MDTraj code that builds the backbone (N, CA, C; nanometers):
import mdtraj as md
import numpy as np

residues = "MET LEU VAL LEU ILE LEU LEU ILE VAL SER ALA TYR LEU LEU GLY SER VAL SER GLY SER LEU THR LEU GLY ARG LEU ARG GLY VAL ASP ILE ARG THR GLN GLY SER GLY ASN ALA GLY GLY THR ASN ALA PHE ARG THR GLN GLY ALA LYS PHE ALA LEU GLY VAL VAL VAL ILE ASP ILE GLY LYS GLY ALA LEU ALA ALA TRP LEU ALA LEU ARG PHE ALA PRO THR ASP GLY PRO LEU PRO VAL ARG ALA VAL ALA TRP LEU ALA VAL THR ALA ALA ALA VAL GLY HIS VAL TRP PRO LEU TRP HIS GLY PHE ARG GLY GLY LYS GLY VAL GLY THR LEU LEU GLY GLY VAL ALA VAL LEU TRP PRO ILE ALA LEU LEU PRO LEU PHE LEU VAL TRP VAL CYS VAL LEU VAL GLY SER GLY TYR VAL GLY LEU ALA SER ILE ILE ALA ALA ALA CYS LEU LEU PRO LEU ALA VAL TRP LEU ARG ALA GLU ALA SER THR GLN ILE PHE ALA ALA ALA ALA ALA LEU LEU VAL LEU PHE THR HIS ARG VAL ASN LEU GLN ARG LEU ARG ALA GLY THR GLU SER ARG PHE GLU ARG VAL ARG PHE TRP ARG ARG ARG ALA".split()
xyz = np.array([
    [12.9375, 7.3991, 15.1490],
    [12.9682, 7.3752, 15.0079],
    [12.9102, 7.2427, 14.9596],
    [12.9105, 7.1403, 15.0447],
    [12.8549, 7.0110, 15.0063],
    [12.7057, 7.0226, 14.9772],
    [12.6343, 7.0972, 15.0608],
    [12.4913, 7.1164, 15.0390],
    [12.4680, 7.1893, 14.9071],
    [12.5497, 7.2895, 14.8785],
    [12.5377, 7.3638, 14.7540],
    [12.5552, 7.2717, 14.6331],
    [12.6576, 7.1886, 14.6372],
    [12.6830, 7.0955, 14.5266],
    [12.5675, 6.9982, 14.5103],
    [12.5180, 6.9460, 14.6220],
    [12.4066, 6.8512, 14.6158],
    [12.2821, 6.9161, 14.5565],
    [12.2558, 7.0411, 14.5920],
    [12.1391, 7.1106, 14.5387],
    [12.1514, 7.1309, 14.3881],
    [12.2690, 7.1686, 14.3412],
    [12.2887, 7.1928, 14.1988],
    [12.2795, 7.0620, 14.1198],
    [12.3440, 6.9586, 14.1707],
    [12.3383, 6.8287, 14.1018],
    [12.1951, 6.7760, 14.1008],
    [12.1257, 6.7882, 14.2135],
    [11.9862, 6.7426, 14.2200],
    [11.8980, 6.8195, 14.1229],
    [11.9242, 6.9506, 14.1100],
    [11.8470, 7.0315, 14.0164],
    [11.8709, 6.9861, 13.8727],
    [11.9957, 6.9549, 13.8403],
    [12.0251, 6.9055, 13.7057],
    [11.9536, 6.7729, 13.6787],
    [11.9588, 6.6821, 13.7757],
    [11.8922, 6.5524, 13.7578],
    [11.7416, 6.5693, 13.7465],
    [11.6867, 6.6618, 13.8246],
    [11.5444, 6.6910, 13.8157],
    [11.5103, 6.7470, 13.6780],
    [11.5935, 6.8383, 13.6297],
    [11.5720, 6.8953, 13.4977],
    [11.5817, 6.7933, 13.3869],
    [11.6573, 6.6868, 13.4113],
    [11.6743, 6.5824, 13.3103],
    [11.5492, 6.4979, 13.2898],
    [11.4498, 6.5146, 13.3768],
    [11.3223, 6.4446, 13.3583],
    [11.2408, 6.5252, 13.2575],
    [11.2514, 6.4904, 13.1312],
    [11.1835, 6.5635, 13.0245],
    [11.0354, 6.5272, 13.0205],
    [10.9508, 6.6283, 13.0230],
    [10.8075, 6.6035, 13.0183],
    [10.7641, 6.5320, 12.8918],
    [10.8113, 6.5795, 12.7770],
    [10.7682, 6.5207, 12.6501],
    [10.8210, 6.3795, 12.6320],
    [10.9450, 6.3557, 12.6757],
    [11.0030, 6.2232, 12.6555],
    [10.9491, 6.1217, 12.7563],
    [10.9226, 6.1682, 12.8782],
    [10.8653, 6.0787, 12.9786],
    [10.7223, 6.0397, 12.9413],
    [10.6403, 6.1379, 12.9070],
    [10.5038, 6.1082, 12.8655],
    [10.5012, 6.0336, 12.7329],
    [10.5976, 6.0653, 12.6480],
    [10.6054, 5.9965, 12.5198],
    [10.6313, 5.8482, 12.5348],
    [10.7128, 5.8122, 12.6320],
    [10.7385, 5.6699, 12.6569],
    [10.6115, 5.5976, 12.6983],
    [10.5277, 5.6657, 12.7749],
    [10.4011, 5.6042, 12.8144],
    [10.3101, 5.5835, 12.6942],
    [10.3254, 5.6693, 12.5949],
    [10.2441, 5.6591, 12.4736],
    [10.3131, 5.5756, 12.3665],
    [10.4391, 5.5448, 12.3882],
    [10.5123, 5.4655, 12.2901],
    [10.5672, 5.5456, 12.1752],
    [10.5914, 5.6769, 12.1960],
    [10.6458, 5.7612, 12.0906],
    [10.7653, 5.8399, 12.1439],
    [10.8515, 5.8797, 12.0542],
    [10.9624, 5.9686, 12.0850],
    [10.9477, 6.0884, 11.9937],
    [10.9028, 6.2020, 12.0491],
    [10.8717, 6.3156, 11.9623],
    [10.9979, 6.3747, 11.8997],
    [11.1161, 6.3322, 11.9439],
    [11.2383, 6.3773, 11.8772],
    [11.2487, 6.3203, 11.7363],
    [11.1657, 6.2214, 11.7043],
    [11.1633, 6.1645, 11.5693],
    [11.0480, 6.2204, 11.4874],
    [10.9763, 6.3191, 11.5428],
    [10.8594, 6.3738, 11.4750],
    [10.8674, 6.5260, 11.4696],
    [10.7969, 6.5840, 11.3760],
    [10.7911, 6.7293, 11.3664],
    [10.9280, 6.7922, 11.3535],
    [10.9532, 6.8921, 11.4385],
    [11.0817, 6.9626, 11.4360],
    [11.1939, 6.8825, 11.5001],
    [11.1583, 6.7726, 11.5695],
    [11.2589, 6.6919, 11.6375],
    [11.2951, 6.7429, 11.7747],
    [11.2290, 6.8498, 11.8201],
    [11.2587, 6.9069, 11.9512],
    [11.1703, 6.8447, 12.0579],
    [11.2297, 6.8169, 12.1741],
    [11.1544, 6.7563, 12.2849],
    [11.0965, 6.8644, 12.3748],
    [11.0121, 6.9488, 12.3181],
    [10.9531, 7.0578, 12.3941],
    [10.8034, 7.0671, 12.3746],
    [10.7426, 7.1650, 12.4410],
    [10.5982, 7.1784, 12.4395],
    [10.5403, 7.2112, 12.3033],
    [10.6093, 7.2960, 12.2252],
    [10.5563, 7.3343, 12.0941],
    [10.5497, 7.2150, 12.0000],
    [10.6582, 7.1392, 11.9928],
    [10.6588, 7.0210, 11.9064],
    [10.5621, 6.9149, 11.9582],
    [10.5485, 6.9067, 12.0909],
    [10.4513, 6.8134, 12.1485],
    [10.3100, 6.8503, 12.1058],
    [10.2796, 6.9791, 12.1034],
    [10.1463, 7.0242, 12.0618],
    [10.1226, 6.9923, 11.9149],
    [10.2226, 7.0196, 11.8325],
    [10.2068, 6.9982, 11.6884],
    [10.1916, 6.8508, 11.6540],
    [10.2631, 6.7648, 11.7251],
    [10.2664, 6.6237, 11.6856],
    [10.1737, 6.5340, 11.7675],
    [10.1412, 6.5736, 11.8932],
    [10.0654, 6.4848, 11.9803],
    [9.9343, 6.5443, 12.0302],
    [9.9132, 6.6726, 12.0076],
    [9.7872, 6.7317, 12.0482],
    [9.7955, 6.8135, 12.1765],
    [9.6856, 6.8832, 12.2057],
    [9.6828, 6.9800, 12.3154],
    [9.6950, 6.9150, 12.4527],
    [9.6255, 6.8035, 12.4765],
    [9.6295, 6.7412, 12.6083],
    [9.7701, 6.6923, 12.6421],
    [9.8343, 6.6292, 12.5463],
    [9.9710, 6.5823, 12.5672],
    [10.0630, 6.7013, 12.5943],
    [10.0490, 6.8060, 12.5144],
    [10.1344, 6.9237, 12.5302],
    [10.1132, 6.9895, 12.6656],
    [9.9891, 6.9910, 12.7137],
    [9.9617, 7.0496, 12.8449],
    [10.0366, 6.9739, 12.9538],
    [10.0353, 6.8413, 12.9470],
    [10.1106, 6.7620, 13.0445],
    [10.2587, 6.7910, 13.0376],
    [10.3108, 6.8083, 12.9168],
    [10.4524, 6.8395, 12.8985],
    [10.4865, 6.9726, 12.9639],
    [10.4043, 7.0729, 12.9377],
    [10.4292, 7.2066, 12.9916],
    [10.4235, 7.2069, 13.1440],
    [10.3270, 7.1356, 13.2007],
    [10.3143, 7.1292, 13.3471],
    [10.4402, 7.0677, 13.4086],
    [10.4899, 6.9603, 13.3490],
    [10.6096, 6.8950, 13.4024],
    [10.7311, 6.9863, 13.3882],
    [10.7476, 7.0461, 13.2709],
    [10.8677, 7.1242, 13.2453],
    [10.8719, 7.2528, 13.3282],
    [10.7585, 7.3191, 13.3429],
    [10.7534, 7.4369, 13.4298],
    [10.7670, 7.3948, 13.5758],
    [10.7016, 7.2855, 13.6111],
    [10.7030, 7.2392, 13.7501],
    [10.8415, 7.2052, 13.8006],
    [10.9249, 7.1457, 13.7158],
    [11.0579, 7.1078, 13.7651],
    [11.1461, 7.2305, 13.7867],
    [11.1260, 7.3359, 13.7080],
    [11.1993, 7.4596, 13.7340],
    [11.1552, 7.5240, 13.8640],
    [11.0238, 7.5230, 13.8878],
    [10.9709, 7.5773, 14.0126],
    [11.0172, 7.4950, 14.1320],
    [11.0172, 7.3632, 14.1172],
    [11.0591, 7.2764, 14.2268],
    [11.2074, 7.2941, 14.2573],
    [11.2902, 7.3083, 14.1554],
    [11.4335, 7.3303, 14.1779],
    [11.4567, 7.4582, 14.2570],
    [11.3821, 7.5633, 14.2231],
    [11.3952, 7.6897, 14.2956],
    [11.3488, 7.6747, 14.4403],
    [11.2352, 7.6085, 14.4583],
    [11.1812, 7.5918, 14.5945],
    [11.2752, 7.5102, 14.6814],
    [11.3305, 7.4029, 14.6289],
    [11.4225, 7.3193, 14.7070],
    [11.5448, 7.3983, 14.7501],
    [11.5953, 7.4824, 14.6592],
    [11.7119, 7.5629, 14.6939],
    [11.6776, 7.6643, 14.8031],
    [11.5621, 7.7290, 14.7907],
    [11.5209, 7.8238, 14.8941],
    [11.5016, 7.7544, 15.0288],
    [11.4550, 7.6313, 15.0235],
    [11.4254, 7.5571, 15.1469],
    [11.5507, 7.5033, 15.2132],
    [11.6473, 7.4568, 15.1350],
    [11.7590, 7.3831, 15.1941],
    [11.8953, 7.4512, 15.1823],
    [11.9078, 7.5575, 15.1052],
    [12.0369, 7.6260, 15.0959],
    [12.0699, 7.6905, 15.2296],
    [12.1895, 7.6713, 15.2810],
    [12.2254, 7.7287, 15.4122],
    [12.2366, 7.8801, 15.4054],
    [12.1842, 7.9465, 15.5047],
    [12.1893, 8.0930, 15.5086],
    [12.3300, 8.1444, 15.5350],
    [12.4160, 8.0590, 15.5898],
    [12.5537, 8.0996, 15.6176],
    [12.6515, 8.0373, 15.5182],
    [12.6027, 7.9991, 15.4024],
    [12.6863, 7.9357, 15.3020],
    [12.7695, 8.0360, 15.2246],
    [12.8456, 7.9897, 15.1264],
    [12.9339, 8.0777, 15.0496],
    [12.8592, 8.1716, 14.9560],
    [12.7326, 8.1412, 14.9254],
    [12.6523, 8.2243, 14.8365],
    [12.5197, 8.2581, 14.9033],
    [12.4615, 8.3741, 14.8699],
    [12.3274, 8.4051, 14.9204],
    [12.2272, 8.2983, 14.8753],
    [12.1233, 8.2795, 14.9535],
    [12.0255, 8.1750, 14.9244],
    [11.9619, 8.1951, 14.7873],
    [11.9265, 8.3189, 14.7529],
    [11.8640, 8.3431, 14.6225],
    [11.9611, 8.3141, 14.5080],
    [12.0878, 8.3411, 14.5291],
    [12.1869, 8.3091, 14.4259],
    [12.1932, 8.1582, 14.4038],
    [12.1872, 8.0830, 14.5129],
    [12.1860, 7.9363, 14.5018],
    [12.0607, 7.8918, 14.4270],
    [11.9483, 7.9556, 14.4572],
    [11.8234, 7.9189, 14.3907],
    [11.8306, 7.9457, 14.2409],
    [11.8882, 8.0592, 14.2017],
    [11.9030, 8.0866, 14.0586],
    [11.9973, 7.9866, 13.9927],
    [12.1024, 7.9472, 14.0621],
    [12.1918, 7.8448, 14.0085],
    [12.1175, 7.7131, 13.9897],
    [12.0311, 7.6810, 14.0841],
    [11.9535, 7.5569, 14.0749],
    [11.8593, 7.5609, 13.9551],
    [11.7940, 7.6740, 13.9328],
    [11.7049, 7.6875, 13.8175],
    [11.7843, 7.6730, 13.6877],
    [11.9005, 7.7350, 13.6832],
    [11.9850, 7.7240, 13.5638],
    [12.0284, 7.5797, 13.5415],
    [12.0652, 7.5111, 13.6499],
    [12.1046, 7.3703, 13.6382],
    [11.9884, 7.2847, 13.5895],
    [11.8678, 7.3133, 13.6365],
    [11.7503, 7.2385, 13.5907],
    [11.7258, 7.2620, 13.4421],
    [11.7440, 7.3866, 13.3971],
    [11.7273, 7.4172, 13.2553],
    [11.8338, 7.3472, 13.1713],
    [11.9562, 7.3441, 13.2211],
    [12.0634, 7.2713, 13.1519],
    [12.0284, 7.1230, 13.1439],
    [11.9732, 7.0689, 13.2526],
    [11.9293, 6.9302, 13.2511],
    [11.8191, 6.9060, 13.1499],
    [11.7308, 7.0036, 13.1334],
    [11.6232, 6.9897, 13.0346],
    [11.6801, 6.9878, 12.8921],
    [11.7778, 7.0729, 12.8676],
    [11.8369, 7.0814, 12.7337],
    [11.9250, 6.9610, 12.7049],
    [12.0030, 6.9195, 12.8055],
    [12.0935, 6.8051, 12.7905],
    [12.0626, 6.7023, 12.8996],
    [11.9504, 6.6301, 12.8858],
    [11.9044, 6.5401, 12.9925],
    [11.9863, 6.4116, 13.0035],
    [12.0311, 6.3838, 13.1235],
    [12.1087, 6.2623, 13.1484],
    [12.0280, 6.1383, 13.1152],
    [11.8975, 6.1398, 13.1487],
    [11.8140, 6.0208, 13.1322],
    [11.7731, 5.9963, 12.9870],
    [11.7985, 6.0913, 12.8983],
    [11.7481, 6.0788, 12.7608],
    [11.8570, 6.1036, 12.6572],
    [11.9773, 6.0572, 12.6864],
    [12.0849, 6.0668, 12.5881],
    [12.1321, 6.2076, 12.5590],
    [12.1120, 6.2998, 12.6522],
    [12.1575, 6.4385, 12.6393],
    [12.0946, 6.5101, 12.5188],
    [11.9750, 6.4685, 12.4786],
    [11.9011, 6.5345, 12.3709],
    [11.7631, 6.5726, 12.4239],
    [11.7489, 6.6962, 12.4631],
    [11.6238, 6.7388, 12.5235],
    [11.5596, 6.8556, 12.4525],
    [11.4927, 6.9413, 12.5305],
    [11.4208, 7.0552, 12.4750],
    [11.5036, 7.1820, 12.4791],
    [11.4343, 7.2946, 12.4859],
    [11.5025, 7.4235, 12.4743],
    [11.5081, 7.5031, 12.6037],
    [11.4448, 7.4535, 12.7099],
    [11.4652, 7.5106, 12.8424],
    [11.3755, 7.6259, 12.8813],
    [11.2902, 7.6725, 12.7920],
    [11.2108, 7.7922, 12.8226],
    [11.1136, 7.7662, 12.9374],
    [11.0408, 7.6553, 12.9306],
    [10.9439, 7.6253, 13.0355],
    [11.0084, 7.6091, 13.1720],
    [11.1227, 7.5431, 13.1761],
    [11.1918, 7.5213, 13.3033],
    [11.2415, 7.6532, 13.3616],
    [11.2960, 7.7393, 13.2774],
    [11.3374, 7.8719, 13.3231],
    [11.2175, 7.9506, 13.3746],
    [11.1059, 7.9390, 13.3037],
    [10.9841, 8.0095, 13.3448],
    [10.9371, 7.9639, 13.4822],
    [10.9462, 7.8345, 13.5096],
    [10.9076, 7.7851, 13.6414],
    [10.9901, 7.8450, 13.7523],
    [11.1205, 7.8584, 13.7282],
    [11.2073, 7.9206, 13.8274],
    [11.1750, 8.0671, 13.8484],
    [11.1481, 8.1390, 13.7395],
    [11.1118, 8.2803, 13.7494],
    [10.9812, 8.2969, 13.8265],
    [10.8871, 8.2045, 13.8060],
    [10.7588, 8.2124, 13.8761],
    [10.7757, 8.2075, 14.0276],
    [10.8750, 8.1321, 14.0735],
    [10.8989, 8.1200, 14.2174],
    [10.9846, 8.2349, 14.2702],
    [11.0902, 8.2688, 14.1984],
    [11.1902, 8.3619, 14.2504],
    [11.1681, 8.5076, 14.2097],
    [11.0963, 8.5285, 14.0997],
    [11.0811, 8.6644, 14.0477],
    [10.9462, 8.6797, 13.9792],
    [10.8376, 8.6554, 14.0494],
    [10.7050, 8.6524, 13.9865],
    [10.6624, 8.7843, 13.9241],
    [10.7171, 8.8955, 13.9710],
    [10.6791, 9.0253, 13.9151],
    [10.7175, 9.0366, 13.7679],
    [10.8129, 8.9536, 13.7249],
    [10.8585, 8.9596, 13.5855],
    [10.7661, 8.8838, 13.4906],
    [10.6786, 8.8014, 13.5440],
    [10.5987, 8.7141, 13.4575],
    [10.5064, 8.7916, 13.3633],
    [10.4357, 8.8900, 13.4137],
    [10.3392, 8.9624, 13.3308],
    [10.4066, 9.0348, 13.2148],
    [10.5104, 9.1177, 13.2395],
    [10.5720, 9.1840, 13.1237],
    [10.6333, 9.0863, 13.0239],
    [10.6928, 8.9776, 13.0720],
    [10.7493, 8.8793, 12.9801],
    [10.6402, 8.8118, 12.8985],
    [10.5291, 8.7813, 12.9637],
    [10.4175, 8.7182, 12.8936],
    [10.3600, 8.8118, 12.7871],
    [10.3478, 8.9396, 12.8198],
    [10.2951, 9.0356, 12.7242],
    [10.3853, 9.0470, 12.6012],
    [10.5167, 9.0503, 12.6246],
    [10.6109, 9.0551, 12.5130],
    [10.5967, 8.9304, 12.4275],
    [10.5916, 8.8143, 12.4930],
    [10.5814, 8.6873, 12.4209],
    [10.4540, 8.6825, 12.3353],
    [10.3418, 8.7239, 12.3936],
    [10.2147, 8.7200, 12.3211],
    [10.2165, 8.8174, 12.2035],
    [10.2683, 8.9372, 12.2247],
    [10.2708, 9.0366, 12.1170],
    [10.3537, 8.9885, 11.9988],
    [10.4701, 8.9305, 12.0267],
    [10.5542, 8.8798, 11.9183],
    [10.4863, 8.7621, 11.8496],
    [10.4226, 8.6760, 11.9284],
    [10.3582, 8.5578, 11.8710],
    [10.2429, 8.5960, 11.7790],
    [10.1543, 8.6840, 11.8259],
    [10.0390, 8.7194, 11.7423],
    [10.0808, 8.8070, 11.6249],
    [10.1947, 8.8739, 11.6366],
    [10.2417, 8.9559, 11.5268],
    [10.3148, 8.8767, 11.4202],
    [10.3852, 8.7714, 11.4615],
    [10.4679, 8.6964, 11.3670],
    [10.4206, 8.5537, 11.3428],
    [10.3606, 8.4931, 11.4453],
    [10.3219, 8.3525, 11.4354],
    [10.4342, 8.2571, 11.4708],
    [10.5497, 8.3090, 11.5105],
    [10.6652, 8.2247, 11.5400],
    [10.6837, 8.2103, 11.6915],
    [10.6665, 8.0887, 11.7423],
    [10.6827, 8.0639, 11.8855],
    [10.8284, 8.0821, 11.9270],
    [10.9200, 8.0298, 11.8470],
    [11.0612, 8.0411, 11.8803],
    [11.1071, 8.1851, 11.8888],
    [11.0659, 8.2668, 11.7925],
    [11.1035, 8.4081, 11.7936],
    [11.0459, 8.4787, 11.9152],
    [10.9216, 8.4455, 11.9503],
    [10.8591, 8.5049, 12.0687],
    [10.9373, 8.4690, 12.1945],
    [10.9829, 8.3437, 12.2039],
    [11.0597, 8.3000, 12.3205],
    [11.1943, 8.3709, 12.3276],
    [11.2605, 8.3867, 12.2143],
    [11.3908, 8.4532, 12.2110],
    [11.3790, 8.5988, 12.2562],
    [11.2810, 8.6694, 12.2014],
    [11.2663, 8.8117, 12.2344],
    [11.2225, 8.8303, 12.3791],
    [11.1325, 8.7445, 12.4266],
    [11.0916, 8.7541, 12.5674],
    [11.2102, 8.7294, 12.6594],
    [11.2921, 8.6291, 12.6284],
    [11.4103, 8.6010, 12.7103],
    [11.5103, 8.7156, 12.7036],
    [11.5213, 8.7793, 12.5878],
    [11.6135, 8.8921, 12.5727],
    [11.5719, 9.0104, 12.6584],
    [11.4430, 9.0167, 12.6939],
    [11.3934, 9.1257, 12.7788],
    [11.4242, 9.1043, 12.9264],
    [11.4711, 8.9849, 12.9623],
    [11.4966, 8.9556, 13.1035],
    [11.5978, 9.0519, 13.1655],
    [11.7126, 9.0678, 13.1004],
    [11.8164, 9.1517, 13.1597],
    [11.7756, 9.2990, 13.1646],
    [11.7249, 9.3585, 13.0570],
    [11.6784, 9.4977, 13.0688],
    [11.5730, 9.5156, 13.1775],
    [11.4849, 9.4174, 13.1914],
    [11.3822, 9.4256, 13.2955],
    [11.4458, 9.4194, 13.4338],
    [11.5435, 9.3309, 13.4508],
    [11.6112, 9.3186, 13.5805],
    [11.6849, 9.4477, 13.6168],
    [11.7478, 9.5085, 13.5174],
    [11.8191, 9.6345, 13.5426],
    [11.7201, 9.7455, 13.5753],
    [11.6113, 9.7520, 13.4985],
    [11.5113, 9.8572, 13.5201],
    [11.4465, 9.8459, 13.6570],
    [11.4211, 9.7216, 13.7009],
    [11.3589, 9.7002, 13.8317],
    [11.4604, 9.6994, 13.9454],
    [11.5875, 9.7183, 13.9099],
    [11.6958, 9.7211, 14.0090],
    [11.7011, 9.5923, 14.0914],
    [11.6898, 9.4815, 14.0206],
    [11.6995, 9.3509, 14.0864],
    [11.8417, 9.3289, 14.1360],
    [11.8554, 9.2399, 14.2345],
    [11.9879, 9.2114, 14.2894],
    [12.0771, 9.1465, 14.1844],
    [12.2073, 9.1451, 14.2142],
    [12.3065, 9.0999, 14.1166],
    [12.2796, 8.9578, 14.0685],
    [12.2391, 8.8682, 14.1592],
    [12.2174, 8.7291, 14.1192],
    [12.1054, 8.7175, 14.0167],
    [12.0016, 8.8007, 14.0307],
    [11.8915, 8.7986, 13.9344],
    [11.9377, 8.8508, 13.7985],
    [12.0188, 8.9549, 13.7991],
    [12.0688, 9.0099, 13.6738],
    [12.1615, 8.9111, 13.6031],
    [12.2443, 8.8423, 13.6785],
    [12.3331, 8.7419, 13.6191],
    [12.2509, 8.6281, 13.5594],
    [12.1499, 8.5833, 13.6349],
    [12.0621, 8.4790, 13.5823],
    [11.9934, 8.5261, 13.4551],
    [11.9437, 8.6493, 13.4547],
    [11.8729, 8.7015, 13.3381],
    [11.9610, 8.6975, 13.2144],
    [12.0867, 8.7369, 13.2286],
    [12.1794, 8.7338, 13.1152],
    [12.2064, 8.5906, 13.0706],
    [12.2291, 8.5019, 13.1675],
    [12.2578, 8.3617, 13.1342],
    [12.1374, 8.2948, 13.0687],
    [12.0182, 8.3220, 13.1192],
    [11.8968, 8.2621, 13.0631],
    [11.8744, 8.3091, 12.9202],
    [11.8957, 8.4392, 12.8945],
    [11.8786, 8.4919, 12.7593],
    [11.9758, 8.4260, 12.6618],
    [12.1005, 8.4073, 12.7044],
    [12.2002, 8.3428, 12.6190],
    [12.1658, 8.1961, 12.5951],
    [12.1177, 8.1280, 12.6993],
    [12.0803, 7.9871, 12.6832],
    [11.9652, 7.9725, 12.5845],
    [11.8640, 8.0571, 12.5978],
    [11.7487, 8.0497, 12.5071],
    [11.7918, 8.0823, 12.3643],
    [11.8781, 8.1810, 12.3492],
    [11.9286, 8.2142, 12.2151],
    [12.0035, 8.0954, 12.1554],
    [12.0861, 8.0304, 12.2371],
    [12.1626, 7.9152, 12.1882],
    [12.0709, 7.7993, 12.1504],
    [11.9743, 7.7696, 12.2348],
    [11.8886, 7.6537, 12.2068],
    [11.7938, 7.6788, 12.0900],
    [11.7759, 7.8046, 12.0526],
    [11.6899, 7.8373, 11.9388],
    [11.7704, 7.8740, 11.8138],
    [11.8980, 7.8399, 11.8112],
    [11.9818, 7.8776, 11.6971],
    [11.9312, 7.8165, 11.5662],
    [11.8786, 7.6944, 11.5737],
    [11.8252, 7.6325, 11.4520],
    [11.7003, 7.7059, 11.4052],
    [11.6185, 7.7508, 11.4995],
    [11.5003, 7.8295, 11.4628],
    [11.5408, 7.9566, 11.3883],
    [11.6470, 8.0208, 11.4355],
    [11.6948, 8.1421, 11.3695],
    [11.7445, 8.1116, 11.2287],
    [11.8106, 7.9989, 11.2130],
    [11.8561, 7.9589, 11.0799],
    [11.7378, 7.9362, 10.9869],
    [11.6331, 7.8709, 11.0403],
    [11.5142, 7.8478, 10.9573],
    [11.4402, 7.9776, 10.9273],
    [11.4419, 8.0720, 11.0220],
    [11.3797, 8.2016, 10.9959],
    [11.4499, 8.2727, 10.8813],
    [11.5822, 8.2709, 10.8825],
    [11.6573, 8.3339, 10.7742],
    [11.6320, 8.2652, 10.6401],
    [11.6129, 8.1332, 10.6465],
    [11.5890, 8.0574, 10.5232],
    [11.4429, 8.0614, 10.4801],
    [11.3539, 8.1140, 10.5662],
    [11.2121, 8.1194, 10.5343],
    [11.1404, 7.9870, 10.5466],
    [11.1959, 7.8948, 10.6279],
    [11.1365, 7.7616, 10.6416],
    [11.0853, 7.7335, 10.7825],
    [11.0858, 7.8321, 10.8689],
    [11.0411, 7.8122, 11.0062],
    [10.8895, 7.7898, 11.0108],
    [10.8470, 7.6921, 11.0914],
    [10.7039, 7.6649, 11.1064],
    [10.6342, 7.7822, 11.1748],
    [10.5126, 7.8092, 11.1322],
    [10.4407, 7.9258, 11.1828],
    [10.2993, 7.8863, 11.2214],
    [10.2524, 7.9425, 11.3348],
    [10.1142, 7.9234, 11.3770],
    [10.0288, 8.0338, 11.3143],
    [9.9715, 8.0049, 11.1989],
    [9.8933, 8.1057, 11.1282],
    [9.7676, 8.1448, 11.2057],
    [9.7130, 8.0509, 11.2821],
    [9.5860, 8.0782, 11.3505],
    [9.5987, 8.1854, 11.4576],
    [9.7192, 8.2084, 11.5086],
    [9.7348, 8.3077, 11.6151],
    [9.7783, 8.4434, 11.5607],
    [9.7969, 8.4555, 11.4312],
    [9.8430, 8.5811, 11.3731],
    [9.7269, 8.6794, 11.3616],
    [9.6957, 8.7397, 11.4748],
    [9.5796, 8.8291, 11.4856],
    [9.5909, 8.9478, 11.3893],
    [9.7100, 9.0069, 11.3821],
    [9.7258, 9.1288, 11.3017],
    [9.7019, 9.1008, 11.1539],
    [9.7480, 8.9838, 11.1061],
    [9.7274, 8.9516, 10.9660],
    [9.5799, 8.9263, 10.9372],
    [9.5121, 8.8589, 11.0307],
    [9.3703, 8.8317, 11.0112],
    [9.2906, 8.9615, 11.0039],
    [9.3302, 9.0595, 11.0878],
    [9.2622, 9.1880, 11.0887],
    [9.2838, 9.2628, 10.9575],
    [9.4077, 9.2468, 10.9015],
    [9.4377, 9.3133, 10.7756],
    [9.3587, 9.2511, 10.6615],
])
top = md.Topology()
chain = top.add_chain()
for i, resn in enumerate(residues, 1):
    res = top.add_residue(resn, chain, resSeq=i)
    for name in ("N", "CA", "C"):
        top.add_atom(name, md.element.get_by_symbol(name[0]), res)
traj = md.Trajectory(xyz[None], top)
């Protein structure tokens, strides 16, 4: 049990290392004061450019992947939970750390990249269908937040369809709810018609 607690706490602390806020300090900016005010890859791209955003995405995805790998490596096989269940808990803790980072005043990003990193390690077969859903929604609507919400919502149906183990299905439900919660402001802006849109990626409109 002690090892389990240490892994979860370590995953949360790892998740609290925000890519945008850490790199922003090196540049002397806090992107929470710019653009949408979100400390994530999309706002980093809009306010700081592609190279900065790429670094943010690498860090945020990497910490989710690292949290999963550490759990797989160090979780005891004879512990109270299966090793993969511990790994999913670690990924969730890292995502929680990203959203509410200890090192940055509990004001972070939305957790999508960190969750994606964990999925890449623990459930890579899900990456392609999730990516296809995300791209289709993005090019159809131009809304990154909406694409992330719908892709995350597909996690649980995909887990059930692929007959994934219980821990994966529980994670899928929890991840979808977390993404929905962290994008609640985006949904409010969508209803109000004020949500920012990437017009350049709206392939269907350009074709029309």
